[in-house]
N, C-alpha and C positions, 0 to 999 in steps of 0.2 A: 443877201441871197447866197453869197459865197460862203458865209459862215454856216448857213443851214445845210448847204451841200456837203461841207466838210463834216458836220456832225452826223449827217445821215450815213455817210460811208466811213465812219470812224472804225479803226481796227480793234477797239476795245470790245469785248464780248458783252452781250446784253444779259439781262437777269435770267431770261429763259435759257440762254446757253449755259450759264453758270450752274443752274439748278439741274441740268440734264445729267443723269447718272452715266458714268463711263464704265465700260466693262473692265473688270480687274484682270490683269494678266494671269494666266495659269501657271501655278508654281509646280515644278516637277522635282520631286525628291528622289534622287537615285538610291536604289536598294543595293547594298553590297552583294557581290556575287557569292561570297562565302556564306553570308547569312542566309541567302535564298537556298543555296545547296544544303545547308544544315537543316533548314526547315523542311525541305523536301525529303531529306533522309529520315528525319524523325517521324514524318507522316506515313512513311511506308511501313508495312508490317515486318517485324523482325522474324527471320527464319528460326525455326525451332532447332534446338540442338539435338543431335541423334542420341538415342538412349543406348548406352553401352552396358553390357553385363560383364561381371567379373567372375572368374572361376577360382576355385579354391587352390591355392598354391602355398608352398612353404619355402620362401626364398631365404629366410634366416637360417643359420646353422642350427640343426637339431641337436640337443644335448645327448651325450652318450647314454645316459640312463634311460631317456625316452626311446632311443633307438633300440636298446636291448630289450626293454619291456614290450615294445611293439613287435619285435621279432618273436619273442616268446609267445605272444598271443596266437600266432598262426600254428603253434603246436597243437592247439585244441582240435581244430578240424582235421589235421593230419593224423593224429593218434586215433581219432574216432573213425577214420576211413581206412585203417590198415587191413581190416577184414575184407575189403573189396579186392585186395591184391593177392589173395590166397591162391588163386588159379595161376597168376603170373609167377608167384614165388615157386610154385610146384613145377612150372614149365621152364622157368629161367632161374636157376639157383643163384646166379650171379647178382640178381636184384636183392636177394636176401643179404648178401654180403655188403651191399651198398648201404643198407639201413642198419647194419649190425652195430655201429657206434651208438645208435639211438635206443637200442634194446634195453639198457639199464633204466633209461628214463621212461620207456614204455612200461616196463615191469613195475616201477614205482607208481606210475600213474594208475595202472590197473589194480594195484594192491589196495587202493582206497575204495571202500564201498560207495557205489553210485558216483564214481569219480566224474563221469561225463556230465551228470546233472549238477553236481557241486561246482565244477569248473565253469559250466555254462552260466549259471546264475551269479557266480562270483565275478566273472568277467563282465557280465552285462550290468549288474547292479553296483559292483564295486569300482568299475573303471569307466564304463560308457556313461553311466548316469552320475558320475562323480565329477563335479566341476573343479575339483582340486587338480585333476590331470589336465594337461594341455590338449588342444584339439588334435594334434598329431597322434597322440597315444589313443585318444578316444575314437578317432576315425578308424585306426587300424584294429582296435579291439572290436568295434562294431562290425567291421568287415569280416573279421574272423568268426564272429557270432553268426552273421548272416550266412556265411559259407558253411558253417557247421549245420545250420538248419537245412540248407539245400542238399547237403550230402546225406542227411538222415531221411529224406523223403523216399529214395529208392528202397531202403530197408522197410519202411512202413508199407509200401506198395507190395513188396514181396511177402510180408506177413499176411496181407489181405488176400492176395491171389494164391499164395502157396509156392513151394519150391518144386519145379519140375524134376522128375526122377531121371529123365534121359531124353534122347531125341533132339528135335530142333529147339524145343523150349529150353533144354539145359544148355545147348550151344549158345543160344541168345543170352542166357543168363551169364554164361562165362565171358562172352564178349562185352556185355554191359558192365560187369564187375571190373574187367580190365580197363575199360574206357573211363569209368568213374575214378578208379585209383590213379590212373595217369593224370587225369585232370586235377585231382587233389594234390598229388605230388608236385605238379607244375605250379600250382597256386602257392604251395608251401615254399618251394625254392624261390619263386619270384618275390613273395612277400618278405622272406627272411633276408635275401640279398639286398632288396631295395631298402629295407629298414636299416640294415647295417651300414649302407652307404649314405644314409640320411635322406633318401628320396621317398616319395609317396607312391606306393603301389596302387594301381587302379585295376582291380579285377573286373572282367566283363560281367555286366548285369549286377554283380554283387556290390560294386562301388556306388552305383546310383541308389540302390536300396539302402545302403549303409549311410549315405550322405543325407537322405531324407529323414533319418531317425535322429540326427544330431540337431 
């Protein structure tokens, strides 16, 4: 009996106890903080870079030959606009003395038949559309061509409407001629001085129209 009682309360597990499944302990794998931060950073949308626009500039030194040729291009619109200053020359003779050094060049220019048309197409086809020239020369030549076209428009309007003989119409014509010549002379001086110094002259309205043609 004592043996049976000892066997009944034996500390060894029974077969049912051995075959009962035990829950496996949960395994926790730590995730590195750097890896989690990198994963979160890659999942976020990247910000778009702002679109920047560049403007035309000439930071490299311009050769002397290109500066000289660009300065000479502005002589075309100035020579073709001298007739707008006839009223100013008559009222202020000192203005005639200011352009007196240019008179030999003006005389040689006007001695050529159809000089304005020949110079216009030579400058446009021979320089502006010629890739052998640099962009600096082509831009200044195109700017001179566009300025020459703008300065020719008042003459065409006058031929259509006619020249007033006197009164208020003649006075307006005189003022208009003086303003056009002053504008042409200012553009000529600004263009020549800028080209001699190696800078790029940007004439109002004319520069944007010239840049679109290149």
